PyMOL Python script that loads the backbone (N, CA, C, O; Angstrom):
from pymol import cmd

cmd.read_pdbstr("""\
ATOM      1  N   MET A   1    -218.682  79.183 -65.817  1.00  0.00           N
ATOM      2  CA  MET A   1    -218.089  78.858 -64.544  1.00  0.00           C
ATOM      3  C   MET A   1    -218.620  77.494 -64.089  1.00  0.00           C
ATOM      4  O   MET A   1    -219.835  77.314 -64.009  1.00  0.00           O
ATOM      5  N   PRO A   2    -217.756  76.546 -63.795  1.00  0.00           N
ATOM      6  CA  PRO A   2    -218.215  75.221 -63.371  1.00  0.00           C
ATOM      7  C   PRO A   2    -218.826  75.262 -61.963  1.00  0.00           C
ATOM      8  O   PRO A   2    -218.410  76.050 -61.114  1.00  0.00           O
ATOM      9  N   ILE A   3    -219.797  74.418 -61.743  1.00  0.00           N
ATOM     10  CA  ILE A   3    -220.437  74.313 -60.438  1.00  0.00           C
ATOM     11  C   ILE A   3    -219.853  73.114 -59.716  1.00  0.00           C
ATOM     12  O   ILE A   3    -219.759  72.024 -60.281  1.00  0.00           O
ATOM     13  N   THR A   4    -219.464  73.317 -58.473  1.00  0.00           N
ATOM     14  CA  THR A   4    -218.918  72.232 -57.668  1.00  0.00           C
ATOM     15  C   THR A   4    -219.922  71.879 -56.587  1.00  0.00           C
ATOM     16  O   THR A   4    -220.326  72.740 -55.805  1.00  0.00           O
ATOM     17  N   ILE A   5    -220.317  70.643 -56.539  1.00  0.00           N
ATOM     18  CA  ILE A   5    -221.214  70.135 -55.499  1.00  0.00           C
ATOM     19  C   ILE A   5    -220.394  69.243 -54.586  1.00  0.00           C
ATOM     20  O   ILE A   5    -219.736  68.304 -55.034  1.00  0.00           O
ATOM     21  N   LYS A   6    -220.444  69.552 -53.300  1.00  0.00           N
ATOM     22  CA  LYS A   6    -219.728  68.737 -52.316  1.00  0.00           C
ATOM     23  C   LYS A   6    -220.742  67.933 -51.516  1.00  0.00           C
ATOM     24  O   LYS A   6    -221.813  68.427 -51.163  1.00  0.00           O
ATOM     25  N   VAL A   7    -220.384  66.692 -51.239  1.00  0.00           N
ATOM     26  CA  VAL A   7    -221.269  65.788 -50.509  1.00  0.00           C
ATOM     27  C   VAL A   7    -220.488  65.207 -49.339  1.00  0.00           C
ATOM     28  O   VAL A   7    -219.374  64.711 -49.503  1.00  0.00           O
ATOM     29  N   LYS A   8    -221.094  65.277 -48.147  1.00  0.00           N
ATOM     30  CA  LYS A   8    -220.464  64.704 -46.956  1.00  0.00           C
ATOM     31  C   LYS A   8    -221.441  63.709 -46.337  1.00  0.00           C
ATOM     32  O   LYS A   8    -222.551  64.073 -45.950  1.00  0.00           O
ATOM     33  N   ASN A   9    -221.020  62.465 -46.250  1.00  0.00           N
ATOM     34  CA  ASN A   9    -221.857  61.428 -45.643  1.00  0.00           C
ATOM     35  C   ASN A   9    -221.706  61.476 -44.131  1.00  0.00           C
ATOM     36  O   ASN A   9    -220.593  61.570 -43.614  1.00  0.00           O
ATOM     37  N   LEU A  10    -222.829  61.411 -43.426  1.00  0.00           N
ATOM     38  CA  LEU A  10    -222.830  61.384 -41.973  1.00  0.00           C
ATOM     39  C   LEU A  10    -223.038  59.955 -41.497  1.00  0.00           C
ATOM     40  O   LEU A  10    -223.611  59.145 -42.225  1.00  0.00           O
ATOM     41  N   PRO A  11    -222.582  59.625 -40.287  1.00  0.00           N
ATOM     42  CA  PRO A  11    -222.663  58.231 -39.815  1.00  0.00           C
ATOM     43  C   PRO A  11    -224.071  57.759 -39.444  1.00  0.00           C
ATOM     44  O   PRO A  11    -224.287  56.557 -39.295  1.00  0.00           O
ATOM     45  N   THR A  12    -225.031  58.673 -39.290  1.00  0.00           N
ATOM     46  CA  THR A  12    -226.384  58.308 -38.885  1.00  0.00           C
ATOM     47  C   THR A  12    -227.241  58.017 -40.109  1.00  0.00           C
ATOM     48  O   THR A  12    -227.315  58.835 -41.026  1.00  0.00           O
ATOM     49  N   GLY A  13    -227.888  56.856 -40.127  1.00  0.00           N
ATOM     50  CA  GLY A  13    -228.749  56.487 -41.250  1.00  0.00           C
ATOM     51  C   GLY A  13    -228.013  56.636 -42.574  1.00  0.00           C
ATOM     52  O   GLY A  13    -226.907  56.123 -42.741  1.00  0.00           O
ATOM     53  N   TYR A  14    -228.629  57.334 -43.504  1.00  0.00           N
ATOM     54  CA  TYR A  14    -228.009  57.639 -44.796  1.00  0.00           C
ATOM     55  C   TYR A  14    -227.909  59.146 -44.990  1.00  0.00           C
ATOM     56  O   TYR A  14    -227.924  59.636 -46.120  1.00  0.00           O
ATOM     57  N   GLN A  15    -227.807  59.880 -43.885  1.00  0.00           N
ATOM     58  CA  GLN A  15    -227.766  61.332 -43.952  1.00  0.00           C
ATOM     59  C   GLN A  15    -226.559  61.823 -44.735  1.00  0.00           C
ATOM     60  O   GLN A  15    -225.438  61.350 -44.551  1.00  0.00           O
ATOM     61  N   THR A  16    -226.820  62.783 -45.611  1.00  0.00           N
ATOM     62  CA  THR A  16    -225.786  63.353 -46.461  1.00  0.00           C
ATOM     63  C   THR A  16    -225.981  64.859 -46.513  1.00  0.00           C
ATOM     64  O   THR A  16    -227.088  65.338 -46.762  1.00  0.00           O
ATOM     65  N   ILE A  17    -224.917  65.600 -46.282  1.00  0.00           N
ATOM     66  CA  ILE A  17    -224.974  67.054 -46.433  1.00  0.00           C
ATOM     67  C   ILE A  17    -224.528  67.370 -47.849  1.00  0.00           C
ATOM     68  O   ILE A  17    -223.430  66.993 -48.259  1.00  0.00           O
ATOM     69  N   ILE A  18    -225.376  68.062 -48.593  1.00  0.00           N
ATOM     70  CA  ILE A  18    -225.111  68.411 -49.990  1.00  0.00           C
ATOM     71  C   ILE A  18    -224.935  69.926 -50.036  1.00  0.00           C
ATOM     72  O   ILE A  18    -225.797  70.666 -49.562  1.00  0.00           O
ATOM     73  N   SER A  19    -223.820  70.392 -50.606  1.00  0.00           N
ATOM     74  CA  SER A  19    -223.535  71.823 -50.614  1.00  0.00           C
ATOM     75  C   SER A  19    -222.941  72.256 -51.943  1.00  0.00           C
ATOM     76  O   SER A  19    -222.201  71.515 -52.590  1.00  0.00           O
ATOM     77  N   ASN A  20    -223.287  73.484 -52.334  1.00  0.00           N
ATOM     78  CA  ASN A  20    -222.658  74.077 -53.514  1.00  0.00           C
ATOM     79  C   ASN A  20    -221.643  75.141 -53.101  1.00  0.00           C
ATOM     80  O   ASN A  20    -221.169  75.912 -53.935  1.00  0.00           O
ATOM     81  N   GLY A  21    -221.315  75.179 -51.821  1.00  0.00           N
ATOM     82  CA  GLY A  21    -220.377  76.145 -51.295  1.00  0.00           C
ATOM     83  C   GLY A  21    -221.055  77.376 -50.735  1.00  0.00           C
ATOM     84  O   GLY A  21    -220.457  78.123 -49.960  1.00  0.00           O
ATOM     85  N   ARG A  22    -222.292  77.589 -51.121  1.00  0.00           N
ATOM     86  CA  ARG A  22    -223.055  78.740 -50.637  1.00  0.00           C
ATOM     87  C   ARG A  22    -224.291  78.304 -49.852  1.00  0.00           C
ATOM     88  O   ARG A  22    -224.642  78.917 -48.844  1.00  0.00           O
ATOM     89  N   TYR A  23    -224.939  77.259 -50.313  1.00  0.00           N
ATOM     90  CA  TYR A  23    -226.138  76.741 -49.665  1.00  0.00           C
ATOM     91  C   TYR A  23    -225.959  75.254 -49.394  1.00  0.00           C
ATOM     92  O   TYR A  23    -225.215  74.563 -50.091  1.00  0.00           O
ATOM     93  N   SER A  24    -226.655  74.776 -48.367  1.00  0.00           N
ATOM     94  CA  SER A  24    -226.580  73.360 -48.011  1.00  0.00           C
ATOM     95  C   SER A  24    -227.967  72.811 -47.735  1.00  0.00           C
ATOM     96  O   SER A  24    -228.882  73.548 -47.370  1.00  0.00           O
ATOM     97  N   LEU A  25    -228.109  71.502 -47.916  1.00  0.00           N
ATOM     98  CA  LEU A  25    -229.326  70.812 -47.531  1.00  0.00           C
ATOM     99  C   LEU A  25    -228.962  69.395 -47.129  1.00  0.00           C
ATOM    100  O   LEU A  25    -227.858  68.922 -47.399  1.00  0.00           O
ATOM    101  N   ILE A  26    -229.907  68.721 -46.477  1.00  0.00           N
ATOM    102  CA  ILE A  26    -229.667  67.354 -46.020  1.00  0.00           C
ATOM    103  C   ILE A  26    -230.472  66.390 -46.873  1.00  0.00           C
ATOM    104  O   ILE A  26    -231.680  66.549 -47.048  1.00  0.00           O
ATOM    105  N   GLY A  27    -229.789  65.398 -47.395  1.00  0.00           N
ATOM    106  CA  GLY A  27    -230.425  64.305 -48.101  1.00  0.00           C
ATOM    107  C   GLY A  27    -230.462  63.101 -47.181  1.00  0.00           C
ATOM    108  O   GLY A  27    -229.537  62.894 -46.397  1.00  0.00           O
ATOM    109  N   GLU A  28    -231.507  62.311 -47.263  1.00  0.00           N
ATOM    110  CA  GLU A  28    -231.659  61.154 -46.382  1.00  0.00           C
ATOM    111  C   GLU A  28    -232.667  60.206 -46.996  1.00  0.00           C
ATOM    112  O   GLU A  28    -233.402  60.575 -47.912  1.00  0.00           O
ATOM    113  N   GLU A  29    -232.699  59.025 -46.508  1.00  0.00           N
ATOM    114  CA  GLU A  29    -233.676  58.028 -46.931  1.00  0.00           C
ATOM    115  C   GLU A  29    -234.794  57.964 -45.896  1.00  0.00           C
ATOM    116  O   GLU A  29    -234.559  58.249 -44.721  1.00  0.00           O
ATOM    117  N   PRO A  30    -236.009  57.595 -46.312  1.00  0.00           N
ATOM    118  CA  PRO A  30    -237.098  57.446 -45.347  1.00  0.00           C
ATOM    119  C   PRO A  30    -236.864  56.255 -44.424  1.00  0.00           C
ATOM    120  O   PRO A  30    -236.015  55.404 -44.692  1.00  0.00           O
ATOM    121  N   THR A  31    -237.629  56.205 -43.332  1.00  0.00           N
ATOM    122  CA  THR A  31    -237.464  55.106 -42.380  1.00  0.00           C
ATOM    123  C   THR A  31    -237.771  53.749 -43.008  1.00  0.00           C
ATOM    124  O   THR A  31    -237.232  52.732 -42.572  1.00  0.00           O
ATOM    125  N   SER A  32    -238.626  53.720 -44.024  1.00  0.00           N
ATOM    126  CA  SER A  32    -238.938  52.452 -44.693  1.00  0.00           C
ATOM    127  C   SER A  32    -237.724  51.882 -45.431  1.00  0.00           C
ATOM    128  O   SER A  32    -237.701  50.701 -45.777  1.00  0.00           O
ATOM    129  N   SER A  33    -236.723  52.722 -45.668  1.00  0.00           N
ATOM    130  CA  SER A  33    -235.475  52.276 -46.311  1.00  0.00           C
ATOM    131  C   SER A  33    -234.319  52.280 -45.322  1.00  0.00           C
ATOM    132  O   SER A  33    -233.155  52.330 -45.719  1.00  0.00           O
ATOM    133  N   LYS A  34    -234.642  52.227 -44.033  1.00  0.00           N
ATOM    134  CA  LYS A  34    -233.665  52.199 -42.950  1.00  0.00           C
ATOM    135  C   LYS A  34    -232.913  53.515 -42.766  1.00  0.00           C
ATOM    136  O   LYS A  34    -231.812  53.538 -42.216  1.00  0.00           O
ATOM    137  N   GLY A  35    -233.513  54.603 -43.228  1.00  0.00           N
ATOM    138  CA  GLY A  35    -232.956  55.928 -42.994  1.00  0.00           C
ATOM    139  C   GLY A  35    -233.617  56.557 -41.783  1.00  0.00           C
ATOM    140  O   GLY A  35    -234.406  55.912 -41.092  1.00  0.00           O
ATOM    141  N   THR A  36    -233.292  57.829 -41.523  1.00  0.00           N
ATOM    142  CA  THR A  36    -233.880  58.528 -40.377  1.00  0.00           C
ATOM    143  C   THR A  36    -235.009  59.470 -40.780  1.00  0.00           C
ATOM    144  O   THR A  36    -235.685  60.020 -39.910  1.00  0.00           O
ATOM    145  N   ASP A  37    -235.227  59.667 -42.070  1.00  0.00           N
ATOM    146  CA  ASP A  37    -236.286  60.533 -42.597  1.00  0.00           C
ATOM    147  C   ASP A  37    -236.151  61.967 -42.090  1.00  0.00           C
ATOM    148  O   ASP A  37    -237.154  62.643 -41.860  1.00  0.00           O
ATOM    149  N   LEU A  38    -234.902  62.435 -41.913  1.00  0.00           N
ATOM    150  CA  LEU A  38    -234.644  63.786 -41.420  1.00  0.00           C
ATOM    151  C   LEU A  38    -234.188  64.734 -42.524  1.00  0.00           C
ATOM    152  O   LEU A  38    -233.701  65.829 -42.240  1.00  0.00           O
ATOM    153  N   GLY A  39    -234.340  64.327 -43.760  1.00  0.00           N
ATOM    154  CA  GLY A  39    -233.943  65.183 -44.878  1.00  0.00           C
ATOM    155  C   GLY A  39    -234.682  64.779 -46.137  1.00  0.00           C
ATOM    156  O   GLY A  39    -235.528  63.885 -46.121  1.00  0.00           O
ATOM    157  N   PHE A  40    -234.348  65.452 -47.229  1.00  0.00           N
ATOM    158  CA  PHE A  40    -234.962  65.156 -48.518  1.00  0.00           C
ATOM    159  C   PHE A  40    -234.519  63.791 -49.024  1.00  0.00           C
ATOM    160  O   PHE A  40    -233.336  63.459 -48.960  1.00  0.00           O
ATOM    161  N   SER A  41    -235.455  63.004 -49.521  1.00  0.00           N
ATOM    162  CA  SER A  41    -235.091  61.727 -50.144  1.00  0.00           C
ATOM    163  C   SER A  41    -234.566  62.017 -51.549  1.00  0.00           C
ATOM    164  O   SER A  41    -234.802  63.105 -52.074  1.00  0.00           O
ATOM    165  N   PRO A  42    -233.867  61.080 -52.163  1.00  0.00           N
ATOM    166  CA  PRO A  42    -233.415  61.297 -53.544  1.00  0.00           C
ATOM    167  C   PRO A  42    -234.571  61.644 -54.489  1.00  0.00           C
ATOM    168  O   PRO A  42    -234.420  62.486 -55.374  1.00  0.00           O
ATOM    169  N   THR A  43    -235.716  60.997 -54.301  1.00  0.00           N
ATOM    170  CA  THR A  43    -236.882  61.302 -55.132  1.00  0.00           C
ATOM    171  C   THR A  43    -237.354  62.735 -54.898  1.00  0.00           C
ATOM    172  O   THR A  43    -237.694  63.442 -55.847  1.00  0.00           O
ATOM    173  N   ASP A  44    -237.374  63.165 -53.629  1.00  0.00           N
ATOM    174  CA  ASP A  44    -237.757  64.549 -53.312  1.00  0.00           C
ATOM    175  C   ASP A  44    -236.851  65.543 -54.031  1.00  0.00           C
ATOM    176  O   ASP A  44    -237.324  66.540 -54.576  1.00  0.00           O
ATOM    177  N   LEU A  45    -235.551  65.270 -54.030  1.00  0.00           N
ATOM    178  CA  LEU A  45    -234.592  66.186 -54.647  1.00  0.00           C
ATOM    179  C   LEU A  45    -234.805  66.288 -56.156  1.00  0.00           C
ATOM    180  O   LEU A  45    -234.783  67.383 -56.717  1.00  0.00           O
ATOM    181  N   ILE A  46    -235.008  65.159 -56.802  1.00  0.00           N
ATOM    182  CA  ILE A  46    -235.216  65.170 -58.258  1.00  0.00           C
ATOM    183  C   ILE A  46    -236.516  65.883 -58.614  1.00  0.00           C
ATOM    184  O   ILE A  46    -236.538  66.742 -59.495  1.00  0.00           O
ATOM    185  N   LEU A  47    -237.608  65.519 -57.918  1.00  0.00           N
ATOM    186  CA  LEU A  47    -238.899  66.131 -58.229  1.00  0.00           C
ATOM    187  C   LEU A  47    -238.907  67.631 -57.934  1.00  0.00           C
ATOM    188  O   LEU A  47    -239.493  68.404 -58.692  1.00  0.00           O
ATOM    189  N   SER A  48    -238.269  68.049 -56.846  1.00  0.00           N
ATOM    190  CA  SER A  48    -238.248  69.478 -56.531  1.00  0.00           C
ATOM    191  C   SER A  48    -237.452  70.256 -57.572  1.00  0.00           C
ATOM    192  O   SER A  48    -237.810  71.390 -57.890  1.00  0.00           O
ATOM    193  N   GLY A  49    -236.389  69.678 -58.107  1.00  0.00           N
ATOM    194  CA  GLY A  49    -235.631  70.333 -59.171  1.00  0.00           C
ATOM    195  C   GLY A  49    -236.459  70.495 -60.434  1.00  0.00           C
ATOM    196  O   GLY A  49    -236.421  71.545 -61.076  1.00  0.00           O
ATOM    197  N   ILE A  50    -237.204  69.463 -60.792  1.00  0.00           N
ATOM    198  CA  ILE A  50    -238.053  69.527 -61.984  1.00  0.00           C
ATOM    199  C   ILE A  50    -239.167  70.560 -61.793  1.00  0.00           C
ATOM    200  O   ILE A  50    -239.439  71.351 -62.695  1.00  0.00           O
ATOM    201  N   VAL A  51    -239.812  70.554 -60.620  1.00  0.00           N
ATOM    202  CA  VAL A  51    -240.894  71.501 -60.349  1.00  0.00           C
ATOM    203  C   VAL A  51    -240.371  72.933 -60.348  1.00  0.00           C
ATOM    204  O   VAL A  51    -241.021  73.831 -60.882  1.00  0.00           O
ATOM    205  N   MET A  52    -239.199  73.149 -59.752  1.00  0.00           N
ATOM    206  CA  MET A  52    -238.653  74.501 -59.733  1.00  0.00           C
ATOM    207  C   MET A  52    -238.385  75.006 -61.146  1.00  0.00           C
ATOM    208  O   MET A  52    -238.689  76.158 -61.455  1.00  0.00           O
ATOM    209  N   CYS A  53    -237.824  74.169 -62.002  1.00  0.00           N
ATOM    210  CA  CYS A  53    -237.580  74.566 -63.393  1.00  0.00           C
ATOM    211  C   CYS A  53    -238.878  74.960 -64.090  1.00  0.00           C
ATOM    212  O   CYS A  53    -238.919  75.947 -64.823  1.00  0.00           O
ATOM    213  N   LYS A  54    -239.930  74.192 -63.862  1.00  0.00           N
ATOM    214  CA  LYS A  54    -241.219  74.488 -64.493  1.00  0.00           C
ATOM    215  C   LYS A  54    -241.779  75.816 -63.993  1.00  0.00           C
ATOM    216  O   LYS A  54    -242.228  76.640 -64.789  1.00  0.00           O
ATOM    217  N   ILE A  55    -241.755  76.023 -62.684  1.00  0.00           N
ATOM    218  CA  ILE A  55    -242.289  77.254 -62.100  1.00  0.00           C
ATOM    219  C   ILE A  55    -241.493  78.470 -62.555  1.00  0.00           C
ATOM    220  O   ILE A  55    -242.072  79.497 -62.909  1.00  0.00           O
ATOM    221  N   VAL A  56    -240.175  78.359 -62.547  1.00  0.00           N
ATOM    222  CA  VAL A  56    -239.336  79.477 -62.978  1.00  0.00           C
ATOM    223  C   VAL A  56    -239.600  79.809 -64.448  1.00  0.00           C
ATOM    224  O   VAL A  56    -239.642  80.982 -64.819  1.00  0.00           O
ATOM    225  N   SER A  57    -239.774  78.801 -65.272  1.00  0.00           N
ATOM    226  CA  SER A  57    -240.056  79.038 -66.697  1.00  0.00           C
ATOM    227  C   SER A  57    -241.376  79.777 -66.882  1.00  0.00           C
ATOM    228  O   SER A  57    -241.458  80.716 -67.674  1.00  0.00           O
ATOM    229  N   VAL A  58    -242.408  79.357 -66.155  1.00  0.00           N
ATOM    230  CA  VAL A  58    -243.717  80.004 -66.261  1.00  0.00           C
ATOM    231  C   VAL A  58    -243.625  81.454 -65.777  1.00  0.00           C
ATOM    232  O   VAL A  58    -244.171  82.353 -66.416  1.00  0.00           O
ATOM    233  N   ARG A  59    -242.945  81.685 -64.663  1.00  0.00           N
ATOM    234  CA  ARG A  59    -242.803  83.048 -64.141  1.00  0.00           C
ATOM    235  C   ARG A  59    -242.012  83.927 -65.101  1.00  0.00           C
ATOM    236  O   ARG A  59    -242.350  85.093 -65.305  1.00  0.00           O
ATOM    237  N   PHE A  60    -240.962  83.371 -65.687  1.00  0.00           N
ATOM    238  CA  PHE A  60    -240.147  84.136 -66.639  1.00  0.00           C
ATOM    239  C   PHE A  60    -240.994  84.577 -67.835  1.00  0.00           C
ATOM    240  O   PHE A  60    -240.953  85.737 -68.246  1.00  0.00           O
ATOM    241  N   ILE A  61    -241.756  83.642 -68.380  1.00  0.00           N
ATOM    242  CA  ILE A  61    -242.595  83.958 -69.550  1.00  0.00           C
ATOM    243  C   ILE A  61    -243.677  84.960 -69.152  1.00  0.00           C
ATOM    244  O   ILE A  61    -243.950  85.895 -69.906  1.00  0.00           O
ATOM    245  N   ALA A  62    -244.295  84.787 -67.992  1.00  0.00           N
ATOM    246  CA  ALA A  62    -245.335  85.711 -67.546  1.00  0.00           C
ATOM    247  C   ALA A  62    -244.769  87.123 -67.368  1.00  0.00           C
ATOM    248  O   ALA A  62    -245.395  88.099 -67.780  1.00  0.00           O
ATOM    249  N   ARG A  63    -243.618  87.229 -66.771  1.00  0.00           N
ATOM    250  CA  ARG A  63    -243.005  88.559 -66.565  1.00  0.00           C
ATOM    251  C   ARG A  63    -242.621  89.189 -67.897  1.00  0.00           C
ATOM    252  O   ARG A  63    -242.809  90.389 -68.098  1.00  0.00           O
ATOM    253  N   ARG A  64    -242.092  88.392 -68.793  1.00  0.00           N
ATOM    254  CA  ARG A  64    -241.688  88.909 -70.111  1.00  0.00           C
ATOM    255  C   ARG A  64    -242.913  89.409 -70.865  1.00  0.00           C
ATOM    256  O   ARG A  64    -242.869  90.473 -71.483  1.00  0.00           O
ATOM    257  N   ASN A  65    -244.001  88.655 -70.821  1.00  0.00           N
ATOM    258  CA  ASN A  65    -245.213  89.043 -71.550  1.00  0.00           C
ATOM    259  C   ASN A  65    -245.943  90.216 -70.905  1.00  0.00           C
ATOM    260  O   ASN A  65    -246.642  90.954 -71.599  1.00  0.00           O
ATOM    261  N   SER A  66    -245.800  90.405 -69.599  1.00  0.00           N
ATOM    262  CA  SER A  66    -246.477  91.534 -68.943  1.00  0.00           C
ATOM    263  C   SER A  66    -245.777  92.859 -69.212  1.00  0.00           C
ATOM    264  O   SER A  66    -246.363  93.921 -69.002  1.00  0.00           O
ATOM    265  N   CYS A  67    -244.547  92.809 -69.669  1.00  0.00           N
ATOM    266  CA  CYS A  67    -243.780  94.020 -69.961  1.00  0.00           C
ATOM    267  C   CYS A  67    -244.065  94.532 -71.366  1.00  0.00           C
ATOM    268  O   CYS A  67    -243.580  95.606 -71.723  1.00  0.00           O
ATOM    269  N   ARG A  68    -244.808  93.830 -72.153  1.00  0.00           N
ATOM    270  CA  ARG A  68    -245.064  94.231 -73.544  1.00  0.00           C
ATOM    271  C   ARG A  68    -246.214  95.168 -73.655  1.00  0.00           C
ATOM    272  O   ARG A  68    -246.556  95.597 -74.757  1.00  0.00           O
TER     273      ARG A  68
END
""", "prot")
cmd.dss("prot")
cmd.show_as("cartoon", "prot")
cmd.util.cbc("prot")
cmd.orient("prot")
């Protein structure tokens, strides 16, 4: 099943609403980049995705090994 990501740009700073149709979050640039710093920066979004993948992988392996 394909995943659809919708992005809506807001007129304030660089605020962007990012949604997969079920959940939403706000992306924004920090004030040092002329943003409002009211949401996740692009770097925050990338790093949080990488960290979540790592944590989920470790938990999956730990749960699988504890069932043996």
